C-alpha positions in Angstrom: 104.9 62.5 87.5 103.7 63.0 84.2 106.7 64.1 81.8 107.4 68.1 81.2 106.7 69.0 77.6 109.7 70.9 75.7 107.9 74.0 76.3 107.6 73.5 79.9 111.7 72.1 80.0 112.9 75.2 78.4 111.1 77.3 80.8 111.8 75.4 83.7 115.8 75.9 82.5 115.4 79.5 81.9 114.3 80.1 85.3 116.8 78.0 87.4 120.0 78.8 84.5 120.4 75.0 83.2 122.8 75.1 80.0 121.2 75.4 77.0 123.8 73.0 76.1 123.0 70.3 78.1 119.2 70.2 76.8 117.7 68.2 74.1 117.7 69.5 70.5 113.5 70.2 70.8 114.1 71.6 73.6 116.7 73.6 72.7 114.5 75.3 70.6 112.0 76.1 72.9 114.4 77.9 74.4 115.6 80.0 72.1 112.0 80.7 71.0 111.2 81.7 74.3 114.5 83.2 74.5 113.4 85.6 71.9 110.0 86.8 73.1 111.4 87.4 76.5 113.9 89.2 75.0 112.0 91.1 73.2 109.0 92.0 75.9 110.7 92.4 78.9 112.7 96.2 79.0 109.2 97.5 79.2 108.1 97.4 82.7 106.0 100.0 82.8 104.2 99.3 79.7 101.5 96.8 82.0 102.4 94.1 79.4 102.8 90.7 80.7 105.0 87.7 79.1 104.0 83.8 79.9 107.3 82.1 79.1 106.0 78.4 79.4 103.7 79.6 76.0 105.3 82.5 74.7 101.5 84.2 75.2 102.2 88.3 75.5 99.6 90.5 76.8 99.7 93.8 75.8 96.9 94.9 78.0 94.2 93.8 80.1 91.2 96.0 81.5 88.3 94.5 83.0 86.5 92.5 80.1 88.9 94.2 77.7 92.2 92.3 76.5 94.6 92.2 74.0 97.1 89.9 73.7 99.7 88.0 71.8 101.2 84.3 71.4 103.1 82.1 68.1 99.8 82.0 66.3 98.1 85.2 65.9 96.4 87.8 68.0 93.5 87.7 70.2 91.1 90.5 70.8 88.4 90.7 73.2 86.1 93.9 73.9 83.4 94.2 76.7 80.3 92.8 76.2 81.9 90.9 72.7 83.3 87.6 72.0 87.0 87.3 71.3 88.3 87.4 67.9 91.1 85.8 66.4 93.8 86.5 64.2 96.7 84.9 62.8 99.8 86.5 62.0 99.8 85.3 58.6 96.4 87.5 58.1 97.5 90.7 59.3 99.3 93.7 57.2 99.7 96.2 59.6 98.9 97.5 62.8 97.5 101.4 62.8 96.1 104.0 64.5 91.9 104.4 65.1 89.8 106.3 66.6 87.1 109.3 67.0 85.7 112.0 68.8 82.7 113.0 70.0 81.6 116.0 72.3 80.4 113.9 74.8 83.8 111.2 75.4 86.3 113.7 73.6 89.6 111.7 71.5 89.4 108.3 71.7 92.2 106.2 70.3 91.6 102.2 69.2 94.4 100.0 67.5 93.3 98.7 64.3 94.5 95.9 62.9 94.7 95.8 59.5 94.0 92.4 57.6 95.9 91.7 54.1 92.2 91.7 52.7 92.1 95.3 53.2 89.2 94.6 56.4 90.1 96.0 59.4 89.8 94.8 63.2 89.4 97.2 65.9 90.4 97.0 69.6 89.2 98.6 72.7 89.2 102.3 72.8 91.2 104.4 75.0 89.6 108.1 75.8 92.4 110.2 75.1 95.6 108.9 74.1 97.1 106.4 74.9 100.1 105.4 77.4 103.7 105.7 76.0 104.1 101.9 77.3 101.5 100.9 75.4 102.5 102.4 71.9 105.8 100.3 73.3 104.1 97.2 73.4 102.2 97.1 70.7 105.2 97.7 68.3 107.6 95.3 69.8 104.9 92.8 69.7 104.7 93.3 66.4 108.4 93.7 65.0 109.0 90.1 66.9 106.6 88.8 64.2 108.0 91.3 61.6 104.5 93.5 61.3 104.3 97.0 60.5 103.1 99.0 63.5 102.9 102.8 62.3 101.5 103.6 65.9 101.5 107.4 67.5 98.8 107.2 69.8 96.9 109.9 67.8 93.4 109.1 67.0 92.5 109.3 63.5 89.4 107.5 60.9 90.7 106.7 57.0 93.7 108.2 57.8 93.2 111.5 58.7 93.2 113.4 61.9 89.5 112.8 63.5 89.1 116.8 64.2 90.7 120.2 63.1 93.4 121.9 65.1 97.1 121.9 66.1 99.3 118.9 65.8 102.9 118.3 65.4 104.6 118.2 62.0 103.8 115.0 60.7 107.1 116.0 58.4 109.1 115.6 61.3 110.4 119.2 61.5 109.8 121.3 64.6 107.0 122.8 64.4 103.3 122.7 64.4 100.7 122.5 61.6 96.8 122.8 61.6 94.6 120.7 59.9 91.6 122.2 58.7 89.9 119.0 57.6 91.1 118.9 54.1 94.7 119.9 54.5 97.4 120.9 57.0 98.0 125.1 57.4 102.0 125.8 56.5 104.5 125.2 59.3 103.9 127.4 62.4 106.1 128.1 65.2 106.5 126.0 68.4 105.7 128.4 71.0 102.9 129.9 69.4 100.4 128.3 71.8 101.0 126.2 75.1 101.5 122.9 74.6 97.9 121.6 75.8 96.4 123.4 73.2 98.1 120.3 70.7 95.8 117.9 69.7 98.1 114.7 70.0 101.9 113.8 71.9 103.2 112.8 68.0 102.0 113.1 64.5 102.1 109.6 62.7 104.2 109.8 59.9 101.8 108.8 57.6 100.2 112.0 58.0 102.8 113.9 56.3 101.6 112.0 52.9 98.1 114.7 53.2 98.1 118.2 51.0 99.5 121.1 52.5 98.9 124.7 51.7 101.5 126.0 50.0 102.3 129.9 51.3 98.8 130.9 50.7 96.3 129.4 53.7 93.1 131.3 53.6 91.3 128.9 55.6 91.4 130.3 59.2 90.9 134.1 58.5 87.9 132.5 56.3 86.8 130.5 59.6 87.4 133.5 62.0 84.6 135.6 60.1 82.4 132.8 60.0 83.1 132.1 64.0 82.1 135.8 64.6 78.3 135.7 62.8 78.2 132.2 64.9 78.6 134.0 67.9 76.4 136.6 67.6 74.0 133.5 66.4 74.3 131.5 69.7 74.6 135.1 71.8 71.5 136.1 70.6 69.8 132.4 71.1 71.0 132.3 74.9 69.7 136.2 75.6 66.2 134.7 74.0 66.2 131.9 75.7 66.7 133.4 79.6 64.1 135.9 78.3 61.7 133.2 77.5 62.9 131.2 80.7 61.9 134.5 82.8 58.3 134.6 81.0 57.3 131.0 81.9 58.1 131.5 85.8 56.4 134.4 86.4 53.2 133.8 84.5 53.4 130.4 86.2 53.2 128.3 83.3 55.4 125.9 84.8 54.3 122.5 85.1 56.4 118.8 85.9 59.0 118.4 88.4 62.0 121.0 89.2 64.4 118.9 86.7 62.2 119.2 83.0 59.8 122.5 83.9 59.8 124.9 80.9 61.7 127.4 82.6 64.7 125.2 83.5 64.8 123.6 80.4 64.8 126.9 78.6 67.6 128.4 81.1 69.5 125.1 80.3 69.8 125.7 77.0 70.2 129.2 77.5 73.9 128.2 79.8 74.5 125.8 76.6 74.3 128.4 74.2 76.5 130.5 76.0 79.2 127.8 76.7 79.1 127.3 72.8 79.4 131.1 72.0 82.6 131.4 74.2 83.8 128.2 72.6 83.5 130.0 69.0 85.1 133.1 70.5 88.4 131.1 71.8 88.3 129.3 68.9 87.7 132.6 66.6 91.1 134.4 68.7 93.6 130.9 67.7 92.9 131.3 64.1 93.2 135.0 64.2 96.8 134.4 66.0 98.1 131.4 63.4 96.6 134.1 60.0 98.7 136.8 61.6 101.8 134.1 62.2 101.7 132.9 58.9 101.1 136.0 56.7 98.1 136.5 56.2 
């Protein structure tokens, strides 16, 4: 029978409640290391995080070909259709929120590993906000290795929110603030809108360093005025496209399949313009409400 390694002996001792005092010094060292990993990670049973006691490997998440795991030497990141990237703990400065936004997929959150060189290694993007258990797993792994992890699960780019909207006050006060792309609004009451209109469950503390409007905040009224003009343009475009579709249809100028003939395409364009026009109206209504709350 092959001789067990100190790590395997320590794992066996933990599994079968063998006293630490009965182990050799090198096995005791592994026993302490494995106990430390287990103590830091075990209390999060809903995180999807798993711990290999023998190797000290912590899998933070694993979804298909995307994986993030850590061990005593560093972090391994693998994204779909990409080779794995290995980063040593000595290279890592901190973990932070990243992400982006587009009209098709919406908000996308990414855990970013920032190196001491300033280089950033992004992990797999998660649609919307990550589960609280995922953030807990990231923080615990970081704490275990003395790495800062100011992660709140809010998508951001270059340390700023990825899009305009209402967020919880990053300074920790009981209220909301609107990010207009340049600065925060003055503090707004929590009940000014329903919770589903707020962009993130919590705001990263680092956002409190971003500029904040002092009392006067003309942005809401000015943008509301621009939005009513945008609504008029989009509504007119929608009506013009409907008229064009009817003319093409009645004159028999359609050609191709039903999916790409001129009247169908004009009708689709009309629907898109109408939807964006209604979106502009809803945003204008919100901004006017915020302007009144601030006393504009």
